[in-house]
N, CA, C and O of each residue as an XYZ file, in Angstrom:
412
protein
N     137.635    165.444    -23.514
C     136.184    165.374    -23.406
C     135.708    165.938    -22.070
O     134.687    166.624    -22.028
N     136.435    165.661    -20.960
C     135.977    166.177    -19.672
C     136.093    167.690    -19.596
O     135.398    168.315    -18.796
N     136.964    168.302    -20.417
C     137.036    169.758    -20.454
C     135.762    170.332    -21.058
O     135.344    171.440    -20.720
N     135.161    169.578    -21.939
C     133.922    170.029    -22.558
C     132.725    169.853    -21.620
O     131.695    170.507    -21.787
N     132.867    168.977    -20.645
C     131.767    168.654    -19.741
C     132.236    168.740    -18.285
O     132.394    167.708    -17.632
N     132.459    169.951    -17.769
C     132.960    170.073    -16.398
C     132.001    169.479    -15.362
O     132.442    168.957    -14.338
N     130.721    169.552    -15.617
C     129.753    168.973    -14.688
C     129.910    167.462    -14.620
O     129.797    166.866    -13.549
N     130.173    166.842    -15.773
C     130.398    165.398    -15.813
C     131.641    165.038    -15.008
O     131.646    164.046    -14.279
N     132.679    165.831    -15.137
C     133.911    165.584    -14.386
C     133.644    165.691    -12.883
O     134.141    164.878    -12.104
N     132.870    166.680    -12.483
C     132.531    166.840    -11.069
C     131.715    165.654    -10.564
O     131.937    165.172     -9.453
N     130.788    165.192    -11.366
C     129.961    164.048    -10.985
C     130.815    162.783    -10.840
O     130.604    161.993     -9.920
N     131.768    162.594    -11.740
C     132.654    161.433    -11.660
C     133.530    161.510    -10.413
O     133.775    160.494     -9.764
N     133.998    162.698    -10.079
C     134.814    162.880     -8.868
C     133.974    162.596     -7.625
O     134.457    161.971     -6.681
N     132.737    163.046     -7.619
C     131.852    162.779     -6.493
C     131.617    161.276     -6.351
O     131.624    160.753     -5.236
N     131.410    160.577     -7.467
C     131.240    159.121     -7.427
C     132.469    158.450     -6.828
O     132.346    157.535     -6.013
N     133.641    158.896     -7.227
C     134.890    158.325     -6.710
C     134.989    158.556     -5.211
O     135.341    157.639     -4.469
N     134.683    159.769     -4.752
C     134.751    160.080     -3.328
C     133.740    159.266     -2.526
O     134.036    158.824     -1.416
N     132.552    159.067     -3.086
C     131.533    158.272     -2.389
C     131.933    156.801     -2.316
O     131.651    156.138     -1.318
N     132.586    156.280     -3.356
C     133.092    154.896     -3.301
C     134.154    154.758     -2.209
O     134.166    153.774     -1.469
N     135.041    155.744     -2.115
C     136.066    155.727     -1.063
C     135.411    155.786      0.315
O     135.816    155.075      1.235
N     134.410    156.629      0.447
C     133.701    156.743      1.718
C     133.047    155.426      2.089
O     133.087    155.017      3.249
N     132.450    154.762      1.122
C     131.796    153.481      1.374
C     132.801    152.462      1.921
O     132.503    151.730      2.865
N     133.986    152.424      1.322
C     135.030    151.520      1.810
C     135.475    151.907      3.213
O     135.683    151.043      4.065
N     135.619    153.200      3.450
C     136.030    153.686      4.764
C     134.999    153.327      5.834
O     135.361    152.897      6.928
N     133.731    153.502      5.521
C     132.673    153.193      6.486
C     132.646    151.708      6.841
O     132.320    151.339      7.969
N     132.988    150.866      5.880
C     133.002    149.421      6.144
C     134.052    149.061      7.193
O     133.934    148.038      7.868
N     135.080    149.902      7.329
C     136.144    149.640      8.292
C     135.942    150.347      9.627
O     136.637    150.040     10.595
N     135.021    151.272      9.695
C     134.800    152.039     10.925
C     133.723    151.371     11.767
O     132.765    150.803     11.243
N     133.897    151.449     13.059
C     132.960    150.809     13.974
C     132.376    151.819     14.957
O     133.032    152.775     15.373
N     131.127    151.570     15.308
C     130.443    152.330     16.347
C     129.852    151.334     17.323
O     129.695    150.154     17.009
N     129.527    151.820     18.507
C     129.023    150.914     19.539
C     127.687    151.410     20.057
O     127.477    152.609     20.237
N     126.801    150.478     20.290
C     125.533    150.763     20.939
C     125.506    150.043     22.271
O     126.054    148.948     22.402
N     124.875    150.649     23.256
C     124.835    150.042     24.586
C     123.419    150.090     25.140
O     122.588    150.895     24.719
N     123.175    149.208     26.090
C     121.927    149.243     26.849
C     122.187    148.594     28.204
O     123.274    148.078     28.464
N     121.187    148.630     29.044
C     121.274    148.050     30.395
C     122.480    148.613     31.149
O     123.217    147.884     31.813
N     122.658    149.918     31.029
C     123.746    150.561     31.750
C     125.133    150.095     31.321
O     126.080    150.138     32.106
N     125.245    149.655     30.081
C     126.532    149.189     29.561
C     126.729    147.691     29.683
O     127.769    147.170     29.279
N     125.757    146.994     30.228
C     125.871    145.536     30.368
C     125.734    144.805     29.041
O     126.185    143.669     28.899
N     125.106    145.467     28.066
C     124.977    144.902     26.718
C     125.598    145.895     25.744
O     125.264    147.080     25.745
N     126.501    145.395     24.918
C     127.202    146.242     23.948
C     127.147    145.573     22.582
O     127.346    144.366     22.450
N     126.873    146.384     21.576
C     126.822    145.900     20.202
C     127.736    146.772     19.351
O     127.654    148.000     19.404
N     128.598    146.146     18.575
C     129.494    146.869     17.669
C     129.009    146.640     16.243
O     128.797    145.507     15.810
N     128.838    147.761     15.519
C     128.343    147.738     14.147
C     129.283    148.591     13.299
O     129.791    149.612     13.764
N     129.513    148.173     12.062
C     130.338    148.973     11.159
C     129.505    150.105     10.564
O     128.279    150.127     10.670
N     130.204    151.034      9.940
C     129.528    152.148      9.290
C     128.654    151.737      8.123
O     127.816    152.516      7.666
N     128.843    150.510      7.632
C     127.946    150.019      6.582
C     126.952    148.990      7.128
O     126.417    148.166      6.386
N     126.719    149.058      8.439
C     125.659    148.321      9.144
C     125.902    146.826      9.310
O     124.945    146.067      9.461
N     127.135    146.393      9.286
C     127.439    144.991      9.582
C     127.628    144.848     11.092
O     128.450    145.546     11.686
N     126.871    143.951     11.706
C     127.033    143.702     13.137
C     128.307    142.895     13.337
O     128.437    141.787     12.817
N     129.242    143.452     14.089
C     130.519    142.777     14.331
C     130.492    141.955     15.606
O     131.064    140.866     15.657
N     129.828    142.468     16.639
C     129.792    141.708     17.885
C     128.664    142.191     18.782
O     128.211    143.333     18.699
N     128.231    141.281     19.641
C     127.289    141.595     20.706
C     127.873    140.978     21.971
O     128.140    139.777     22.027
N     128.065    141.814     22.979
C     128.618    141.328     24.251
C     127.612    141.562     25.361
O     127.040    142.644     25.492
N     127.410    140.515     26.162
C     126.480    140.597     27.284
C     127.264    140.269     28.547
O     127.916    139.229     28.637
N     127.192    141.166     29.514
C     127.855    140.937     30.794
C     127.210    139.717     31.456
O     125.987    139.663     31.592
N     128.021    138.738     31.868
C     127.460    137.525     32.483
C     126.568    137.806     33.691
O     125.635    137.049     33.959
N     126.843    138.882     34.416
C     126.004    139.187     35.583
C     124.575    139.529     35.159
O     123.633    139.285     35.914
N     124.406    140.084     33.974
C     123.067    140.384     33.479
C     122.305    139.090     33.208
O     121.114    138.981     33.499
N     123.018    138.109     32.642
C     122.384    136.818     32.360
C     121.929    136.130     33.639
O     120.915    135.432     33.650
N     122.676    136.329     34.706
C     122.340    135.694     35.977
C     121.174    136.381     36.677
O     120.457    135.757     37.459
N     120.987    137.673     36.392
C     119.986    138.422     37.153
C     118.703    138.740     36.385
O     117.739    139.218     36.985
N     118.667    138.492     35.093
C     117.492    138.853     34.287
C     116.935    137.621     33.576
O     117.645    136.639     33.361
N     115.662    137.690     33.217
C     115.079    136.597     32.448
C     115.388    136.778     30.963
O     115.837    137.842     30.538
N     115.148    135.750     30.196
C     115.493    135.753     28.772
C     114.803    136.877     28.018
O     115.406    137.481     27.131
N     113.574    137.165     28.345
C     112.837    138.222     27.661
C     113.480    139.583     27.900
O     113.594    140.386     26.975
N     113.896    139.843     29.120
C     114.550    141.119     29.443
C     115.897    141.232     28.744
O     116.238    142.288     28.211
N     116.666    140.143     28.747
C     117.969    140.152     28.076
C     117.771    140.399     26.589
O     118.509    141.175     25.982
N     116.780    139.747     26.003
C     116.481    139.943     24.585
C     116.145    141.407     24.295
O     116.607    141.964     23.300
N     115.349    142.027     25.155
C     114.990    143.442     24.983
C     116.234    144.330     25.071
O     116.365    145.294     24.317
N     117.136    144.008     25.982
C     118.375    144.785     26.118
C     119.261    144.632     24.875
O     119.864    145.603     24.417
N     119.337    143.422     24.336
C     120.137    143.194     23.125
C     119.534    143.979     21.965
O     120.259    144.629     21.212
N     118.227    143.924     21.818
C     117.553    144.671     20.761
C     117.832    146.164     20.893
O     118.103    146.836     19.898
N     117.767    146.681     22.108
C     118.024    148.110     22.328
C     119.466    148.473     21.978
O     119.706    149.526     21.387
N     120.421    147.627     22.328
C     121.828    147.898     22.017
C     122.070    147.876     20.509
O     122.805    148.711     19.981
N     121.452    146.922     19.820
C     121.600    146.848     18.364
C     120.986    148.086     17.716
O     121.586    148.672     16.815
N     119.812    148.486     18.158
C     119.179    149.695     17.607
C     120.049    150.929     17.846
O     120.197    151.775     16.964
N     120.621    151.021     19.044
C     121.494    152.141     19.377
C     122.705    152.168     18.449
O     123.097    153.231     17.967
N     123.289    151.017     18.203
C     124.460    150.928     17.323
C     124.090    151.264     15.884
O     124.839    151.965     15.203
N     122.960    150.780     15.417
C     122.523    151.059     14.040
C     122.257    152.558     13.868
O     122.604    153.133     12.836
N     121.646    153.188     14.866
C     121.423    154.637     14.800
C     122.758    155.380     14.742
O     122.913    156.331     13.977
N     123.716    154.941     15.553
C     125.033    155.580     15.555
C     125.722    155.406     14.205
O     126.366    156.335     13.716
N     125.596    154.239     13.604
C     126.204    153.986     12.292
C     125.535    154.843     11.220
O     126.215    155.401     10.358
N     124.225    154.949     11.270
C     123.509    155.770     10.294
C     123.899    157.236     10.442
O     124.044    157.949      9.450
N     124.068    157.683     11.691
C     124.483    159.062     11.931
C     125.902    159.304     11.418
O     126.184    160.343     10.822
N     126.787    158.341     11.652
C     128.153    158.431     11.138
C     128.134    158.544      9.611
O     128.811    159.396      9.036
N     127.366    157.690      8.973
C     127.283    157.702      7.509
C     126.741    159.039      7.003
O     127.255    159.592      6.031
N     125.710    159.551      7.659
C     125.134    160.833      7.256
C     126.157    161.959      7.387
O     126.329    162.758      6.466
N     126.834    162.019      8.532
C     127.826    163.079      8.750
C     128.969    163.009      7.737
O     129.379    164.028      7.181
N     129.474    161.807      7.505
C     130.603    161.649      6.587
C     130.184    161.916      5.143
O     130.961    162.467      4.364
N     128.970    161.532      4.785
C     128.466    161.800      3.435
C     128.291    163.301      3.229
O     128.601    163.822      2.158
N     127.797    163.993      4.248
C     127.645    165.438      4.140
C     128.991    166.131      3.959
O     129.084    167.133      3.251
N     130.038    165.598      4.598
C     131.370    166.176      4.418
C     131.812    166.061      2.963
O     132.375    167.001      2.401
N     131.555    164.907      2.360
C     131.991    164.659      0.982
C     131.158    165.455     -0.019
O     131.685    165.983     -0.998
N     129.861    165.536      0.235
C     128.962    166.131     -0.761
C     128.609    167.586     -0.469
O     127.939    168.241     -1.267
N     129.057    168.080      0.666
C     128.659    169.439      1.033
C     127.191    169.529      1.390
O     126.610    170.615      1.377
N     126.584    168.392      1.710
C     125.184    168.355      2.106
C     124.195    168.299      0.967
O     122.987    168.282      1.202
N     124.674    168.270     -0.260
C     123.747    168.313     -1.403
C     122.826    167.099     -1.453
O     121.651    167.232     -1.793
N     123.353    165.895     -1.113
C     122.502    164.707     -1.149
C     121.449    164.757     -0.043
O     120.317    164.316     -0.244
N     121.816    165.292      1.120
C     120.866    165.428      2.213
C     119.766    166.401      1.816
O     118.586    166.169      2.079
N     120.174    167.495      1.177
C     119.193    168.485      0.728
C     118.207    167.888     -0.271
O     117.046    168.293     -0.335
N     118.691    166.910     -1.058
C     117.841    166.260     -2.044
C     117.028    165.114     -1.454
O     116.193    164.521     -2.138
N     117.277    164.799     -0.166
C     116.567    163.702      0.482
C     117.141    162.345      0.178
O     116.447    161.336      0.299
N     118.406    162.301     -0.217
C     119.071    161.035     -0.563
C     119.902    160.576      0.611
O     120.548    159.530      0.538
């Protein structure tokens, strides 16, 4: 049947590759930083926050509002890095076709 429908076979192969990529991204980590590296956030390629580390010296020298802003910035940085990783890896698998379609 797949010989009769080569496009269907290609679509099924693409689905398989995207499932593998999804699993791979769940295991890959990226890091976001702020406050000159005093705040670090690790996020997986599928956007799971794994850790947030704050240098104790920052806690001693800044108020809670500033520390909160630094944590937010580090998380945003990590999420952007994860989204970029996902985009790049998806383009490798799809040849950019999904990006061209706005997916």
